[in-house]
C-alpha positions in Angstrom: 11.5 31.4 -1.0 7.9 30.7 -1.9 9.0 28.4 -4.8 11.0 26.3 -2.4 8.0 25.8 -0.1 5.9 24.7 -3.1 8.6 22.2 -4.1 8.7 20.8 -0.5 4.9 20.4 -0.6 5.0 18.6 -3.9 7.7 16.2 -2.5 5.6 15.6 0.6 2.5 14.8 -1.5 4.5 12.4 -3.7 5.8 10.6 -0.6 2.3 10.4 0.8 1.0 8.9 -2.4 3.8 6.3 -2.4 3.1 5.4 1.2 -0.6 5.0 0.5 0.2 2.8 -2.5 2.6 0.6 -0.5 0.0 0.4 2.2 -2.7 -0.8 -0.3 -0.2 -3.3 -1.8 0.6 -4.8 1.6 -3.1 -4.9 2.5 -4.2 -6.6 -0.7 -1.2 -9.1 -0.4 -2.3 -10.0 3.1 -5.9 -10.5 1.9 -4.7 -12.7 -0.9 -2.5 -14.8 1.3 -5.4 -15.2 3.8 -7.8 -16.3 1.1 -5.3 -18.8 -0.3 -4.7 -20.3 3.1 -8.4 -20.6 3.8 -9.2 -22.2 0.5 -6.2 -24.6 0.9 -7.2 -25.7 4.4 -10.9 -26.0 3.4 -10.2 -28.1 0.3 -7.8 -30.5 2.0 -9.6 -33.1 4.1 
């Protein structure tokens, strides 16, 4: 029974890491898009 609990814990940590990675990717993507839009609007007269 203890082994099953450890496996569940490992699965939860893996899912948590995946969620944080996806969150970081989304955040960096949004930042990139914002910077691109700002530079585009500033460079065009």
